LOKOL-213402 format. One record per residue: x, y, z of N, C-alpha, C in turn; residue number from 0; residue in three letters; chain. Coordinates in pm, 1 decimal. Layout:
BEGIN
<npx X	npy Y	npz Z	capx X	capy Y	capz Z	cpx X	cpy Y	cpz Z	resi NUM	resn ALA	chain A>
...
END
This chain:
BEGIN
<npx 10506.4	npy 14890.9	npz 5645.1	capx 10618.6	capy 14849.9	capz 5724.6	cpx 10594.5	cpy 14707.4	cpz 5776.5	resi 0	resn MET	chain A>
<npx 10696.1	npy 14625.4	npz 5773.4	capx 10682.3	capy 14484.7	capz 5813.9	cpx 10668.9	cpy 14474.5	cpz 5965.4	resi 1	resn ALA	chain A>
<npx 10585.0	npy 14381.1	npz 6005.7	capx 10567.9	capy 14354.5	capz 6149.4	cpx 10666.0	cpy 14247.3	cpz 6191.2	resi 2	resn ARG	chain A>
<npx 10713.3	npy 14261.0	npz 6313.3	capx 10801.0	capy 14158.2	capz 6367.1	cpx 10717.8	cpy 14034.0	cpz 6393.8	resi 3	resn ARG	chain A>
<npx 10776.7	npy 13919.1	npz 6372.0	capx 10702.5	capy 13795.3	capz 6394.5	cpx 10653.1	cpy 13781.5	cpz 6537.3	resi 4	resn LYS	chain A>
<npx 10733.7	npy 13831.1	npz 6633.2	capx 10692.5	capy 13817.2	capz 6773.5	cpx 10567.4	cpy 13897.5	cpz 6803.6	resi 5	resn SER	chain A>
<npx 10536.8	npy 13998.9	npz 6723.1	capx 10416.4	capy 14078.7	capz 6744.4	cpx 10289.9	cpy 14000.9	cpz 6711.5	resi 6	resn GLU	chain A>
<npx 10303.0	npy 13889.6	npz 6645.8	capx 10189.0	capy 13809.4	capz 6607.5	cpx 10148.3	cpy 13709.6	cpz 6715.1	resi 7	resn GLN	chain A>
<npx 10217.1	npy 13711.7	npz 6828.6	capx 10189.0	capy 13619.1	capz 6937.0	cpx 10153.9	cpy 13697.9	cpz 7062.9	resi 8	resn PHE	chain A>
<npx 10087.2	npy 13630.4	npz 7153.0	capx 10049.7	capy 13691.0	capz 7281.3	cpx 10178.5	cpy 13722.2	cpz 7360.8	resi 9	resn ALA	chain A>
<npx 10169.9	npy 13824.4	npz 7443.4	capx 10287.4	capy 13866.1	capz 7521.6	cpx 10340.4	cpy 13753.5	cpz 7608.1	resi 10	resn THR	chain A>
<npx 10250.2	npy 13677.4	npz 7673.1	capx 10298.3	capy 13568.5	capz 7758.6	cpx 10365.2	cpy 13458.4	cpz 7678.1	resi 11	resn ASN	chain A>
<npx 10324.0	npy 13439.0	npz 7552.4	capx 10388.6	capy 13339.1	capz 7467.8	cpx 10529.6	cpy 13384.5	cpz 7429.8	resi 12	resn GLU	chain A>
<npx 10544.5	npy 13512.2	npz 7401.3	capx 10678.5	capy 13566.2	capz 7369.5	cpx 10766.6	cpy 13558.9	cpz 7493.2	resi 13	resn VAL	chain A>
<npx 10711.9	npy 13594.6	npz 7608.3	capx 10789.2	capy 13589.6	capz 7733.4	cpx 10835.4	cpy 13446.1	cpz 7762.5	resi 14	resn ASP	chain A>
<npx 10744.1	npy 13350.5	npz 7749.7	capx 10780.3	capy 13212.4	capz 7775.3	cpx 10886.8	cpy 13165.1	cpz 7677.3	resi 15	resn MET	chain A>
<npx 10875.0	npy 13204.2	npz 7552.0	capx 10975.6	capy 13167.5	capz 7451.6	cpx 11112.7	cpy 13223.0	cpz 7486.4	resi 16	resn GLY	chain A>
<npx 11117.8	npy 13347.8	npz 7533.0	capx 11245.1	capy 13408.9	capz 7570.9	cpx 11307.8	cpy 13338.7	cpz 7690.7	resi 17	resn ASN	chain A>
<npx 11223.8	npy 13304.0	npz 7789.1	capx 11274.8	capy 13235.0	capz 7904.6	cpx 11321.1	cpy 13093.6	cpz 7867.2	resi 18	resn ILE	chain A>
<npx 11241.4	npy 13024.8	npz 7784.6	capx 11279.9	capy 12890.4	capz 7741.0	cpx 11412.3	cpy 12892.5	cpz 7665.7	resi 19	resn ALA	chain A>
<npx 11429.8	npy 12993.9	npz 7585.6	capx 11556.0	capy 13008.7	capz 7509.8	cpx 11672.9	cpy 13026.0	cpz 7607.1	resi 20	resn LYS	chain A>
<npx 11652.7	npy 13107.4	npz 7710.4	capx 11756.8	capy 13130.0	capz 7809.3	cpx 11788.5	cpy 13002.6	cpz 7887.2	resi 21	resn ALA	chain A>
<npx 11689.1	npy 12917.2	npz 7903.1	capx 11709.8	capy 12789.8	capz 7976.5	cpx 11762.8	cpy 12679.6	cpz 7886.3	resi 22	resn LEU	chain A>
<npx 11784.7	npy 12710.3	npz 7760.2	capx 11822.4	capy 12609.4	capz 7662.2	cpx 11968.1	cpy 12567.8	cpz 7660.0	resi 23	resn GLY	chain A>
<npx 12035.9	npy 12579.1	npz 7770.9	capx 12176.0	capy 12534.9	capz 7777.6	cpx 12200.0	cpy 12470.8	cpz 7913.6	resi 24	resn HIS	chain A>
<npx 12268.1	npy 12355.7	npz 7919.4	capx 12286.3	capy 12285.9	capz 8046.3	cpx 12361.5	cpy 12369.3	cpz 8150.9	resi 25	resn PRO	chain A>
<npx 12450.0	npy 12456.5	npz 8108.9	capx 12522.9	capy 12540.5	capz 8203.7	cpx 12426.9	cpy 12635.4	cpz 8274.5	resi 26	resn ALA	chain A>
<npx 12328.6	npy 12686.3	npz 8201.5	capx 12232.7	capy 12779.9	capz 8262.3	cpx 12140.2	cpy 12706.4	cpz 8358.4	resi 27	resn ARG	chain A>
<npx 12104.9	npy 12582.6	npz 8323.8	capx 12024.0	capy 12500.3	capz 8415.3	cpx 12102.9	cpy 12476.8	cpz 8545.2	resi 28	resn ILE	chain A>
<npx 12231.5	npy 12446.8	npz 8531.6	capx 12315.9	capy 12425.1	capz 8647.7	cpx 12326.0	cpy 12554.1	cpz 8732.5	resi 29	resn LYS	chain A>
<npx 12339.7	npy 12667.9	npz 8668.3	capx 12346.2	capy 12795.0	capz 8740.7	cpx 12217.8	cpy 12815.6	cpz 8820.5	resi 30	resn ILE	chain A>
<npx 12103.7	npy 12787.4	npz 8759.4	capx 11976.5	capy 12803.0	capz 8829.1	cpx 11969.5	cpy 12708.1	cpz 8948.5	resi 31	resn ILE	chain A>
<npx 12012.8	npy 12584.3	npz 8930.0	capx 12011.9	capy 12490.1	capz 9041.3	cpx 12102.8	cpy 12536.8	cpz 9155.7	resi 32	resn ARG	chain A>
<npx 12220.2	npy 12589.3	npz 9120.2	capx 12309.8	capy 12640.3	capz 9221.9	cpx 12245.4	cpy 12754.4	cpz 9299.6	resi 33	resn LEU	chain A>
<npx 12180.6	npy 12844.6	npz 9228.1	capx 12118.4	capy 12959.6	capz 9294.4	cpx 11997.5	cpy 12917.8	cpz 9377.4	resi 34	resn LEU	chain A>
<npx 11928.4	npy 12811.3	npz 9337.3	capx 11818.1	capy 12758.8	capz 9417.6	cpx 11869.1	cpy 12712.5	cpz 9553.2	resi 35	resn LEU	chain A>
<npx 11984.2	npy 12648.4	npz 9553.9	capx 12041.5	capy 12595.0	capz 9677.6	cpx 12109.0	cpy 12705.0	cpz 9759.1	resi 36	resn VAL	chain A>
<npx 12190.6	npy 12785.9	npz 9693.9	capx 12272.7	capy 12883.9	capz 9765.7	cpx 12203.6	cpy 13016.7	cpz 9792.7	resi 37	resn GLN	chain A>
<npx 12104.2	npy 13050.0	npz 9712.4	capx 12037.5	capy 13179.4	capz 9729.9	cpx 12105.4	cpy 13288.0	cpz 9649.2	resi 38	resn GLY	chain A>
<npx 12225.6	npy 13325.3	npz 9686.9	capx 12304.8	capy 13425.9	capz 9614.5	cpx 12446.2	cpy 13375.4	cpz 9596.4	resi 39	resn GLU	chain A>
<npx 12501.3	npy 13404.4	npz 9480.7	capx 12640.9	capy 13367.9	capz 9453.6	cpx 12701.6	cpy 13474.1	cpz 9361.9	resi 40	resn MET	chain A>
<npx 12832.8	npy 13492.8	npz 9377.8	capx 12900.9	capy 13578.3	capz 9280.3	cpx 12955.8	cpy 13492.8	cpz 9168.2	resi 41	resn ASN	chain A>
<npx 13003.9	npy 13558.0	npz 9065.5	capx 13051.7	capy 13487.6	capz 8946.1	cpx 13164.2	cpy 13389.0	cpz 8981.0	resi 42	resn CYS	chain A>
<npx 13255.1	npy 13432.0	npz 9065.3	capx 13367.9	capy 13345.7	capz 9102.8	cpx 13320.3	cpy 13216.7	cpz 9167.9	resi 43	resn LYS	chain A>
<npx 13219.6	npy 13226.3	npz 9255.2	capx 13164.9	capy 13106.8	capz 9318.6	cpx 13098.7	cpy 13015.2	cpz 9217.1	resi 44	resn GLN	chain A>
<npx 13029.3	npy 13073.2	npz 9120.1	capx 12962.7	capy 12992.9	capz 9017.7	cpx 13066.5	cpy 12926.8	cpz 8928.7	resi 45	resn ILE	chain A>
<npx 13170.8	npy 12998.6	npz 8892.4	capx 13278.4	capy 12942.8	capz 8809.1	cpx 13340.3	cpy 12822.1	cpz 8878.3	resi 46	resn VAL	chain A>
<npx 13355.6	npy 12829.5	npz 9009.4	capx 13416.0	capy 12718.2	capz 9084.9	cpx 13333.7	cpy 12589.5	cpz 9075.5	resi 47	resn ALA	chain A>
<npx 13205.1	npy 12604.1	npz 9045.7	capx 13114.5	capy 12489.1	capz 9039.1	cpx 13094.8	cpy 12433.5	cpz 8896.6	resi 48	resn GLU	chain A>
<npx 13145.1	npy 12504.6	npz 8796.2	capx 13122.5	capy 12466.1	capz 8657.4	cpx 13255.4	cpy 12441.6	cpz 8586.5	resi 49	resn LEU	chain A>
<npx 13255.8	npy 12353.6	npz 8486.7	capx 13377.8	capy 12328.6	capz 8410.4	cpx 13392.1	cpy 12428.7	cpz 8294.2	resi 50	resn PRO	chain A>
<npx 13373.0	npy 12557.3	npz 8326.5	capx 13373.9	capy 12661.4	capz 8224.4	cpx 13461.2	cpy 12776.9	cpz 8270.4	resi 51	resn LEU	chain A>
<npx 13508.2	npy 12854.3	npz 8174.0	capx 13589.2	capy 12971.5	capz 8207.1	cpx 13501.5	cpy 13083.0	cpz 8264.8	resi 52	resn SER	chain A>
<npx 13565.9	npy 13178.3	npz 8328.1	capx 13494.1	capy 13290.7	capz 8386.7	cpx 13418.8	cpy 13369.1	cpz 8280.8	resi 53	resn GLN	chain A>
<npx 13481.7	npy 13390.0	npz 8165.2	capx 13415.8	capy 13467.4	capz 8059.5	cpx 13291.7	cpy 13395.8	cpz 8006.1	resi 54	resn SER	chain A>
<npx 13299.1	npy 13263.2	npz 7996.1	capx 13183.0	capy 13185.3	capz 7949.2	cpx 13069.4	cpy 13190.8	cpz 8051.2	resi 55	resn THR	chain A>
<npx 13102.0	npy 13176.1	npz 8178.5	capx 13001.7	capy 13185.0	capz 8283.1	cpx 12938.0	cpy 13324.4	cpz 8283.1	resi 56	resn VAL	chain A>
<npx 13016.8	npy 13426.1	npz 8264.4	capx 12965.3	capy 13563.8	capz 8258.0	cpx 12866.0	cpy 13579.1	cpz 8145.1	resi 57	resn SER	chain A>
<npx 12893.4	npy 13516.8	npz 8030.4	capx 12801.0	capy 13522.6	capz 7918.0	cpx 12671.3	cpy 13452.9	cpz 7951.6	resi 58	resn GLN	chain A>
<npx 12678.4	npy 13337.8	npz 8016.8	capx 12557.5	capy 13266.0	capz 8055.3	cpx 12477.0	cpy 13346.6	cpz 8158.0	resi 59	resn HIS	chain A>
<npx 12544.8	npy 13409.5	npz 8249.3	capx 12476.0	capy 13494.3	capz 8346.6	cpx 12406.5	cpy 13611.4	cpz 8278.7	resi 60	resn LEU	chain A>
<npx 12470.9	npy 13668.1	npz 8178.9	capx 12410.3	capy 13779.3	capz 8103.3	cpx 12284.4	cpy 13733.6	cpz 8030.6	resi 61	resn ALA	chain A>
<npx 12285.6	npy 13614.7	npz 7974.5	capx 12167.1	capy 13560.6	capz 7905.0	cpx 12051.0	cpy 13541.5	cpz 8003.5	resi 62	resn GLU	chain A>
<npx 12082.1	npy 13484.5	npz 8119.5	capx 11978.6	capy 13463.0	capz 8219.7	cpx 11925.2	cpy 13594.5	cpz 8272.2	resi 63	resn LEU	chain A>
<npx 12014.2	npy 13690.6	npz 8290.9	capx 11972.9	capy 13821.7	capz 8339.4	cpx 11886.2	cpy 13894.4	cpz 8237.7	resi 64	resn LYS	chain A>
<npx 11923.9	npy 13887.1	npz 8110.5	capx 11847.8	capy 13952.7	capz 8004.6	cpx 11707.0	cpy 13895.6	cpz 7996.2	resi 65	resn GLN	chain A>
<npx 11693.5	npy 13766.0	npz 8017.5	capx 11561.2	capy 13700.4	capz 8012.0	cpx 11481.7	cpy 13724.0	cpz 8140.0	resi 66	resn ALA	chain A>
<npx 11544.0	npy 13784.9	npz 8239.4	capx 11472.8	capy 13811.5	capz 8363.9	cpx 11467.6	cpy 13694.2	cpz 8459.0	resi 67	resn GLY	chain A>
<npx 11548.0	npy 13593.0	npz 8436.6	capx 11548.2	capy 13473.7	capz 8522.4	cpx 11627.9	cpy 13499.5	cpz 8649.4	resi 68	resn VAL	chain A>
<npx 11733.4	npy 13578.8	npz 8639.9	capx 11813.4	capy 13613.3	capz 8755.4	cpx 11828.2	cpy 13765.3	cpz 8759.3	resi 69	resn ILE	chain A>
<npx 11874.6	npy 13813.8	npz 8874.5	capx 11911.8	capy 13954.7	capz 8882.9	cpx 12041.2	cpy 13963.3	cpz 8963.5	resi 70	resn HIS	chain A>
<npx 12109.3	npy 14072.4	npz 8946.8	capx 12234.8	capy 14092.9	capz 9016.4	cpx 12230.1	cpy 14221.8	cpz 9097.0	resi 71	resn GLY	chain A>
<npx 12301.4	npy 14220.3	npz 9207.6	capx 12314.6	capy 14341.8	capz 9286.2	cpx 12460.4	cpy 14358.0	cpz 9324.0	resi 72	resn ARG	chain A>
<npx 12504.6	npy 14482.0	npz 9315.8	capx 12641.6	capy 14509.6	capz 9348.6	cpx 12668.8	cpy 14489.9	cpz 9497.0	resi 73	resn GLY	chain A>
<npx 12780.6	npy 14426.5	npz 9525.6	capx 12822.2	capy 14405.9	capz 9664.5	cpx 12973.0	cpy 14418.1	cpz 9668.0	resi 74	resn PHE	chain A>
<npx 13019.6	npy 14524.7	npz 9730.2	capx 13161.6	capy 14557.0	capz 9735.8	cpx 13216.8	cpy 14566.1	cpz 9594.8	resi 75	resn ARG	chain A>
<npx 13306.6	npy 14475.9	npz 9558.5	capx 13367.1	capy 14485.4	capz 9424.6	cpx 13312.9	cpy 14380.6	cpz 9327.0	resi 76	resn THR	chain A>
<npx 13206.4	npy 14311.6	npz 9367.3	capx 13152.8	capy 14209.6	capz 9277.4	cpx 13001.6	cpy 14221.1	cpz 9266.3	resi 77	resn SER	chain A>
<npx 12944.6	npy 14132.7	npz 9190.4	capx 12799.3	capy 14127.5	capz 9167.7	cpx 12749.8	cpy 13996.9	cpz 9228.2	resi 78	resn MET	chain A>
<npx 12644.7	npy 14006.1	npz 9306.9	capx 12581.6	capy 13886.8	capz 9362.1	cpx 12456.4	cpy 13856.1	cpz 9278.0	resi 79	resn LEU	chain A>
<npx 12444.8	npy 13731.5	npz 9234.3	capx 12333.6	capy 13689.1	capz 9151.6	cpx 12237.5	cpy 13605.5	cpz 9232.5	resi 80	resn TYR	chain A>
<npx 12108.7	npy 13624.3	npz 9204.3	capx 12006.0	capy 13542.3	capz 9268.0	cpx 11890.3	cpy 13526.6	cpz 9168.0	resi 81	resn SER	chain A>
<npx 11804.2	npy 13432.9	npz 9199.1	capx 11692.0	capy 13404.2	capz 9110.5	cpx 11585.9	cpy 13514.3	cpz 9120.6	resi 82	resn LEU	chain A>
<npx 11524.7	npy 13541.1	npz 9009.7	capx 11411.5	capy 13634.7	capz 9004.2	cpx 11287.5	cpy 13552.0	cpz 9024.5	resi 83	resn GLU	chain A>
<npx 11244.7	npy 13544.3	npz 9149.2	capx 11137.2	capy 13450.5	capz 9185.6	cpx 11005.9	cpy 13478.7	cpz 9114.5	resi 84	resn LYS	chain A>
<npx 10973.2	npy 13603.9	npz 9091.6	capx 10847.6	capy 13635.3	capz 9021.6	cpx 10848.7	cpy 13580.0	cpz 8879.3	resi 85	resn GLU	chain A>
<npx 10962.0	npy 13588.5	npz 8811.5	capx 10972.9	capy 13532.8	capz 8676.1	cpx 10954.9	cpy 13381.7	cpz 8680.5	resi 86	resn THR	chain A>
<npx 11015.7	npy 13317.2	npz 8779.4	capx 11002.5	capy 13172.5	capz 8789.6	cpx 10859.3	cpy 13130.6	cpz 8823.7	resi 87	resn LEU	chain A>
<npx 10791.9	npy 13211.4	npz 8906.1	capx 10650.4	capy 13181.6	capz 8935.6	cpx 10565.0	cpy 13196.8	cpz 8809.2	resi 88	resn LYS	chain A>
<npx 10592.5	npy 13298.7	npz 8732.5	capx 10518.2	capy 13319.8	capz 8606.2	cpx 10544.5	cpy 13204.7	cpz 8509.2	resi 89	resn SER	chain A>
<npx 10670.8	npy 13163.3	npz 8499.4	capx 10706.2	capy 13051.2	capz 8412.2	cpx 10633.0	cpy 12923.8	cpz 8456.7	resi 90	resn LEU	chain A>
<npx 10631.7	npy 12901.3	npz 8585.8	capx 10563.9	capy 12783.3	capz 8641.1	cpx 10415.9	cpy 12786.3	cpz 8603.8	resi 91	resn HIS	chain A>
<npx 10352.5	npy 12901.3	npz 8620.8	capx 10210.3	capy 12916.0	capz 8589.2	cpx 10185.6	cpy 12896.8	cpz 8438.7	resi 92	resn ALA	chain A>
<npx 10270.7	npy 12958.1	npz 8354.5	capx 10253.5	capy 12944.8	capz 8210.6	cpx 10271.3	cpy 12801.4	cpz 8165.2	resi 93	resn MET	chain A>
<npx 10371.4	npy 12731.8	npz 8218.0	capx 10391.6	capy 12592.5	capz 8179.5	cpx 10275.4	cpy 12507.4	cpz 8227.6	resi 94	resn LEU	chain A>
<npx 10228.5	npy 12535.0	npz 8348.1	capx 10115.0	capy 12459.7	capz 8400.9	cpx 9991.6	cpy 12477.3	cpz 8313.4	resi 95	resn GLY	chain A>
<npx 9964.8	npy 12602.9	npz 8274.2	capx 9849.8	capy 12629.6	capz 8187.9	cpx 9864.0	cpy 12563.5	cpz 8050.4	resi 96	resn ASP	chain A>
<npx 9987.8	npy 12560.1	npz 8000.8	capx 10010.4	capy 12502.8	capz 7867.9	cpx 10002.7	cpy 12349.5	cpz 7872.0	resi 97	resn MET	chain A>
<npx 10065.2	npy 12289.9	npz 7972.5	capx 10072.3	capy 12143.3	capz 7978.3	cpx 9949.0	cpy 12079.9	cpz 8040.1	resi 98	resn LEU	chain A>
<npx 9883.1	npy 12153.0	npz 8129.3	capx 9765.6	capy 12100.3	capz 8198.2	cpx 9654.1	cpy 12203.6	cpz 8191.6	resi 99	resn PHE	chain A>
<npx 9598.2	npy 12225.2	npz 8073.2	capx 9494.9	capy 12328.3	capz 8060.7	cpx 9372.0	cpy 12292.5	cpz 8143.0	resi 100	resn PRO	chain A>
<npx 9314.4	npy 12396.3	npz 8198.0	capx 9193.0	capy 12375.8	capz 8277.4	cpx 9077.6	cpy 12355.2	cpz 8179.0	resi 101	resn LYS	chain A>
<npx 9006.5	npy 12250.2	npz 8201.4	capx 8893.3	capy 12221.7	capz 8112.5	cpx 8765.1	cpy 12255.4	cpz 8185.1	resi 102	resn THR	chain A>
<npx 8668.6	npy 12294.6	npz 8110.0	capx 8538.3	capy 12324.5	capz 8167.9	cpx 8472.5	cpy 12192.3	cpz 8203.8	resi 103	resn LYS	chain A>
<npx 8411.9	npy 12187.7	npz 8320.6	capx 8343.1	capy 12063.4	capz 8357.2	cpx 8229.3	cpy 12035.0	cpz 8260.5	resi 104	resn PRO	chain A>
<npx 8214.7	npy 11909.4	npz 8229.5	capx 8106.8	capy 11866.9	capz 8142.0	cpx 7979.0	cpy 11862.2	cpz 8223.3	resi 105	resn VAL	chain A>
<npx 7880.1	npy 11932.6	npz 8177.4	capx 7752.8	capy 11932.9	capz 8249.9	cpx 7664.5	cpy 11821.1	cpz 8195.2	resi 106	resn GLN	chain A>
<npx 7609.7	npy 11750.0	npz 8288.1	capx 7518.9	capy 11641.7	capz 8249.3	cpx 7389.3	cpy 11702.3	cpz 8192.5	resi 107	resn ALA	chain A>
<npx 7348.5	npy 11646.8	npz 8085.5	capx 7223.5	capy 11697.3	capz 8029.0	cpx 7108.7	cpy 11606.7	cpz 8069.7	resi 108	resn SER	chain A>
<npx 7001.2	npy 11669.4	npz 8102.8	capx 6882.9	capy 11591.9	capz 8139.7	cpx 6789.6	cpy 11585.1	cpz 8017.5	resi 109	resn LEU	chain A>
<npx 6750.8	npy 11467.6	npz 7982.0	capx 6663.1	capy 11448.4	capz 7866.9	cpx 6521.8	cpy 11442.1	cpz 7911.8	resi 110	resn PHE	chain A>
END
């Protein structure tokens, strides 16, 4: 039986790839920025801030939610969206490790 290509990579590499894919659209970056400032917003509030239709914003929210970047909670007749802070902390740590790997200190040798 064939193995999925993602099985050939470490879990954190697959997770980072999924999150990076979810962040790969300027509308999703804008949604994240809005949620950073506002904390929680419903879809209607997000639509008011973007030059996109409600259905398009809903699709972007679904992508972010599927990747674990945001979560939603029901409130009355709508859904309130907010950032999934643990996912963002993990992403921050993974990017830091990838871009700025910790190197072992060079030990001076005595001759």
